[in-house]
C-alpha positions in Angstrom: 20.0 -18.9 18.2 19.4 -15.6 16.5 21.2 -13.5 13.9 22.1 -10.5 16.0 23.0 -7.2 14.3 26.4 -6.1 15.7 27.4 -3.5 13.1 28.3 0.0 14.1 29.3 3.0 12.1 32.7 4.3 11.3 33.0 8.0 12.4 31.1 10.3 10.1 31.4 14.1 9.9 29.0 16.0 7.7 31.0 19.2 8.2 34.0 17.6 6.6 31.9 15.9 3.9 33.8 12.7 4.3 33.1 9.5 2.4 29.7 8.0 3.2 29.4 5.3 5.8 26.7 2.8 6.6 25.4 1.2 9.7 23.4 -1.9 10.6 22.3 -5.1 9.0 25.3 -7.2 10.1 25.2 -9.9 12.6 26.1 -13.3 13.6 24.9 -16.3 15.6 24.0 -15.6 19.2 22.5 -18.0 21.7 21.0 -15.3 23.8 17.4 -15.9 22.7 17.3 -19.6 23.3 15.2 -19.9 20.1 14.2 -23.4 18.9 12.8 -24.5 15.6 9.1 -23.7 15.4 6.5 -26.4 15.1 5.8 -25.4 11.5 8.6 -24.5 9.1 8.5 -23.6 5.4 8.6 -26.7 3.1 11.7 -27.5 1.1 10.2 -25.4 -1.7 10.4 -22.3 0.6 7.8 -19.6 1.2 9.2 -16.5 -0.6 6.9 -13.6 -1.2 6.7 -13.1 -5.0 4.1 -10.3 -4.9 3.3 -7.6 -2.4 0.7 -4.8 -2.1 1.6 -1.5 -3.7 3.2 0.9 -1.1 1.5 4.0 0.0 4.6 6.3 -0.1 4.1 9.5 -2.1 5.4 9.3 -5.7 9.0 10.4 -6.4 10.0 10.3 -2.8 13.1 8.6 -1.5 10.9 6.2 0.5 9.0 5.1 -2.6 12.2 4.6 -4.5 13.9 2.7 -1.7 11.0 0.3 -1.5 11.0 -0.3 -5.3 14.7 -0.5 -5.7 15.4 -2.8 -2.8 12.5 -5.1 -3.8 13.8 -5.2 -7.4 17.2 -6.2 -6.1 15.9 -8.9 -3.8 13.8 -10.2 -6.6 16.8 -10.4 -8.9 18.7 -12.3 -6.2 15.8 -14.6 -5.5 15.3 -13.9 -1.8 11.7 -12.6 -1.9 9.9 -9.3 -1.8 9.2 -7.1 1.2 5.8 -5.7 2.2 5.4 -2.1 3.5 4.8 -1.9 7.2 3.4 1.5 8.3 4.3 0.8 11.9 7.9 0.3 10.9 7.7 3.4 8.7 7.0 5.3 12.0 9.8 3.8 14.0 12.4 4.1 11.1 11.4 7.7 10.4 11.7 8.6 14.1 15.2 7.2 14.2 16.2 8.9 10.9 15.1 12.2 12.4 17.1 11.5 15.6 20.2 10.7 13.6 20.2 13.6 11.1 19.4 16.0 14.0 22.1 14.9 16.3 24.8 14.4 13.7 24.2 18.1 12.8 24.1 19.4 16.4 27.0 17.3 17.6 24.9 15.2 19.9 26.5 12.2 18.2 29.6 11.8 16.1 28.8 8.5 14.5 25.6 6.6 13.5 24.2 4.1 16.0 21.1 1.9 16.3 20.7 3.0 19.9 19.4 6.4 21.0 20.5 8.5 24.0 17.5 9.7 26.0 18.9 13.2 26.7 19.5 13.9 23.0 17.2 15.9 20.7 14.5 13.9 19.0 14.8 10.9 21.3 12.1 8.3 20.5 13.2 5.0 22.1 16.4 3.3 22.8 16.7 0.3 20.4 15.2 -0.8 17.1 13.0 -3.3 18.9 11.7 -0.8 21.5 11.1 1.8 18.8 9.1 -0.6 16.8 7.1 -1.7 19.8 6.4 2.0 20.8 5.1 2.5 17.2 2.8 -0.5 17.6 4.7 -3.6 16.6 3.5 -6.8 18.3 5.6 -8.3 21.0 6.4 -11.5 19.0 7.7 -9.6 15.9 11.5 -9.7 15.3 13.0 -6.4 14.3 16.3 -5.6 12.6 17.6 -2.3 11.2 19.9 -0.8 8.6 20.9 2.9 8.8 23.1 5.2 6.7 23.7 8.9 6.2 25.0 11.0 3.4 24.8 14.1 1.3 21.3 14.8 -0.1 20.9 14.0 -3.8 18.8 15.8 -6.4 15.9 13.3 -6.7 14.2 10.6 -4.8 15.6 7.9 -7.0 19.1 9.2 -6.5 18.7 9.5 -2.7 17.4 5.9 -2.7 20.3 4.6 -4.8 22.8 6.5 -2.6 21.3 5.0 0.6 21.0 1.4 -0.7 24.4 1.5 -2.4 26.0 1.8 1.1 24.2 -1.4 2.2 24.7 -3.5 -0.9 28.4 -2.8 -1.3 29.4 -4.2 2.0 29.6 -7.6 3.7 27.4 -7.5 6.9 25.0 -4.8 5.7 24.5 -6.7 2.4 23.6 -9.9 4.2 21.2 -7.9 6.4 19.4 -6.2 3.6 18.8 -9.5 1.8 17.9 -11.8 4.7 14.7 -13.6 5.6 12.7 -10.5 6.7 9.1 -10.1 5.4 8.3 -6.4 5.9 10.0 -3.1 5.7 9.6 0.4 7.0 11.6 3.2 5.5 12.7 6.4 7.1 14.4 9.2 5.1 14.9 12.6 6.7 16.9 15.5 5.4 18.5 18.5 7.0 18.2 21.2 4.4 20.6 23.5 6.2 23.3 20.9 6.2 22.4 19.3 2.8 22.4 15.9 4.5 20.1 12.9 5.0 19.7 10.0 7.3 18.2 6.8 5.9 16.8 4.0 8.2 15.3 0.7 7.1 13.5 -1.3 9.8 12.8 -4.9 8.9 10.1 -7.2 10.5 9.6 -11.0 10.8 6.5 -12.7 12.2 6.0 -16.0 10.3 7.3 -19.1 12.1 9.5 -17.1 14.4 10.5 -18.6 17.7 12.0 -17.4 21.0 12.3 -13.8 22.3 13.3 -11.1 19.8 16.6 -9.4 20.4 17.1 -5.6 20.4 18.2 -5.7 16.8 18.1 -9.2 15.3 16.8 -11.6 12.6 15.2 -14.9 13.5 17.0 -17.6 11.4 14.0 -19.9 11.6 11.4 -17.4 10.7 10.3 -15.1 7.9 10.5 -16.0 4.2 12.9 -18.8 3.4 14.3 -19.8 0.0 13.9 -23.3 -1.3 16.5 -25.8 0.0 17.9 -26.1 -3.5 18.2 -22.3 -4.2 21.5 -20.4 -4.3 21.4 -16.6 -4.1 24.3 -14.5 -5.3 25.1 -10.8 -5.0 26.0 -9.2 -7.3 23.2 -11.0 -9.0 23.6 -12.8 -12.3 23.8 -10.2 -15.1 23.9 -7.2 -12.8 25.5 -4.1 -14.4 27.0 -0.9 -13.1 28.3 -2.8 -10.0 30.4 -0.8 -7.6 34.2 -1.4 -7.8 34.9 -1.0 -4.0 33.5 -2.1 -0.7 31.9 0.6 1.5 33.8 0.9 4.8 31.9 -0.7 7.7 32.4 -1.5 11.3 33.1 -4.1 12.5 35.6 -4.4 9.6 35.4 -7.8 7.9 39.1 -7.5 6.8 41.0 -5.0 9.0 44.3 -5.8 7.3 43.0 -5.1 3.7 43.5 -1.4 3.0 41.1 -1.0 0.0 38.9 -4.1 -0.6 36.9 -4.5 -3.8 33.1 -5.0 -3.9 32.3 -8.2 -2.0 30.6 -11.2 -3.6 28.1 -13.0 -1.4 26.7 -16.6 -1.8 23.6 -17.4 0.3 21.7 -20.7 0.8 18.9 -21.6 3.1 20.1 -22.4 6.7 17.1 -22.2 9.0 17.6 -25.4 10.9 20.2 -26.3 13.6 23.3 -27.6 11.9 22.6 -26.2 8.5 25.8 -25.0 6.9 27.4 -23.9 3.6 30.9 -25.1 3.0 33.2 -23.9 0.2 35.2 -26.1 -2.1 36.1 -23.4 -4.6 35.0 -19.8 -4.9 36.7 -17.6 -7.5 36.2 -14.3 -9.4 37.8 -14.0 -12.8 38.0 -11.4 -15.6 39.7 -11.5 -18.9 41.2 -14.9 -18.1 42.8 -13.8 -14.8 41.7 -14.8 -11.3 41.2 -11.9 -8.9 43.2 -12.1 -5.7 40.6 -12.4 -3.0 39.8 -13.8 0.5 37.1 -16.3 1.1 35.3 -15.6 4.4 32.9 -18.1 6.1 31.3 -18.5 9.5 33.6 -20.3 11.9 31.3 -23.3 12.0 31.8 -23.8 8.2 35.6 -23.5 8.3 36.5 -27.2 8.9 34.6 -28.3 5.8 35.8 -25.5 3.6 38.9 -25.3 1.4 41.0 -22.1 1.2 38.7 -20.1 3.4 39.2 -18.0 6.6 36.8 -17.7 9.5 34.9 -14.4 9.8 37.0 -12.4 12.3 33.9 -10.8 13.8 31.6 -13.8 14.1 29.0 -11.8 12.2 28.3 -13.9 9.1 25.1 -15.9 9.2 25.0 -19.6 8.7 24.5 -20.3 5.0 26.5 -17.3 3.9 30.0 -17.2 2.3 31.8 -14.1 1.0 34.5 -13.6 -1.5 36.3 -10.3 -0.7 38.6 -8.9 -3.5 41.9 -7.6 -2.0 41.7 -4.4 -4.1 39.1 -2.5 -6.1 37.7 -4.1 -9.2 38.5 -2.7 -12.7 36.0 -0.3 -14.3 33.6 -1.4 -17.1 34.7 -5.0 -16.8 32.7 -8.2 -16.8 33.5 -10.7 -14.0 32.6 -14.3 -13.7 31.8 -15.8 -10.2 32.3 -19.6 -9.9 31.3 -21.4 -6.8 31.3 -25.0 -5.7 30.7 -26.4 -2.2 28.2 -28.2 -0.2 24.9 -27.4 1.5 24.5 -29.8 4.4 26.8 -32.2 2.7 25.1 -32.1 -0.7 27.2 -30.7 -3.6 26.1 -27.4 -5.1 27.6 -25.2 -7.9 26.8 -21.8 -9.2 28.3 -19.6 -12.0 27.2 -16.1 -12.6 28.5 -12.9 -14.2 28.3 -9.2 -13.5 29.8 -6.0 -15.0 31.3 -3.1 -13.0 30.5 0.6 -13.6 32.9 3.4 -14.6 
């Protein structure tokens, strides 16, 4: 079973300067790979990368800032750091060029992970085939996030704009904080349009099993948390948290007009049958409980209380999401309280975060 990326983009028009959209990083269980647990799996203590080599990106560039900002976020969550992969820098940059060029010339009207061979700047059709063309080994699993938007004044601002689109979603958030080990960053601007395309390609090689999908994570491979660990986003103590969810497709809650910033709980779930079930999952502020929907993978529904199954089948095992039914209040401290079971063993977690203006 693999974690296949099924996200696509909502329509995006640079000419109309509409709200930013993001693409990729979502996914759900799929049996297409026939993957089985590898002979050697990380111990119960996990195998997270706590240090990585310094990247080679030029100082003050968006790529350098994306690398540092995403690693800082993953470190704060407790899901491990990512190493720079120059091969994936090539494949992600090629796709970023394809996207920003064809969004400008009308060759495409929405972001996609797949490329059309007759379009300008065509490199290869899928994230996997692009990575392999750039030199990735045949056994490496490749998954991708992509976004586009209006160019900002600095590399740090461009990075924050790109990453904010991923982190303030459901499926893209889980993809940006999964068990990948390496990252390649592509950030290409169109000065005439004042726009950018941002592509992150992720790689997994350790303990992977089965045949890689076109755009997928291996649930049994990469860097895994300890079996006792609980990761939360927004992470404990995070400030300036966005108030609203960024629109994504597939939509995790099509009937909710303006959802707030999602809260994600993640535990390790690398073996067949691993699951996270929910007993209670609340968000409170100033003594009041925020109206919200609890979303879990369908396999976790029977053991959960007050939850609904993910309508798109895109949540990974070990992930549960609390989706506020309206935007959060500004400059407000919220408390997340979670209780449930990981593989039948009780777990609890309480964290806080503060929204921005």
